N, C-alpha and C positions, 0 to 999 in steps of 0.2 A: 608505542606502536599506535598507529592511527588506523581505524577500521571505517571504511565508507563504501557504500554501494557504487559499483562501477557505473559511469554515465551510460546513457542509451547508445551513444556512438562507439562505445567500447574503448575509448581513449582515456588514460589516466590524466592527461593534461587538462581535460575538460570536466573532471570529477570535482564536486564541491567538497573541499576539505575544511571549510569554515563553519560547518554545522555538523551536529551529531544527533541521531535519533535514539532516544532511550525510552524505556518503559518505567513509569513511576507507580509505586504502590504505597498508599497511605494506610496506616493501621491506627486503631484507637480513636477514630473520628466519632464525635458525638452524632447521634442519629439525625438531628436537624441539618447537619452538614453533608449527609450522604445524598447529594443531588447532582444532577448534570450541570446545573448552574455553578456549583462550587468547583467542579472539575474544570469548567471553562475559565473561571476566574483564576484558579491556581496555575493552570497551564499558561494563561496569558502573562502571568508574572514571571514565568520561567522561560517561555519561548512561544512556539506555535503548536497548538493542539492538532495532532494528526488524526487520532481516533481514541475512543474510550469505550470500555466495557459498560454494559447496561448496569445501572445502579438499582433501578426499581422496575418491577414488572407488575402491571395492574395496580400500581400504588404501593406494593409491598416491597420492602428492601430485599434485594436478591443476595447481596454480600454485605459483610460488616467492614468493608474497606473500599477504597476507590482505586481503580487501576486504569491508567491511561498512557497513551503514547504521545510523546512531545518532542519537538525538534528544538535543540538548543544551539544558540550562536556561540561559537568557541571564543569569540573576542569579548563577550560579555561575562563578567565574573559570576560564578554560581552564588545563589542565595544560601547563606548559612542557616537562616531560620526565617520561617514565614509564619505570621500570626493570623489566625482566623478571626480575631476580634475586629479587624478593620473591614470585613466584608459586609 
């Protein structure tokens, strides 16, 4: 089954079925990687960043995970593993 938002003109023929929007949540991240920059870099490797939840508020870590919305191209294979060592 393919789920996609209906295009603005209301026609399925013009709906983009080559991408899918998903939420990504990462757990067990070391504190130095809990940054907006890290979210942007991870999302870029996956697809296009749509939005992300705040990581820090006044310099203090809000959550101990990263949560962001990304648009994936369905013609590009998914990454099975991404290492943070190369950032």
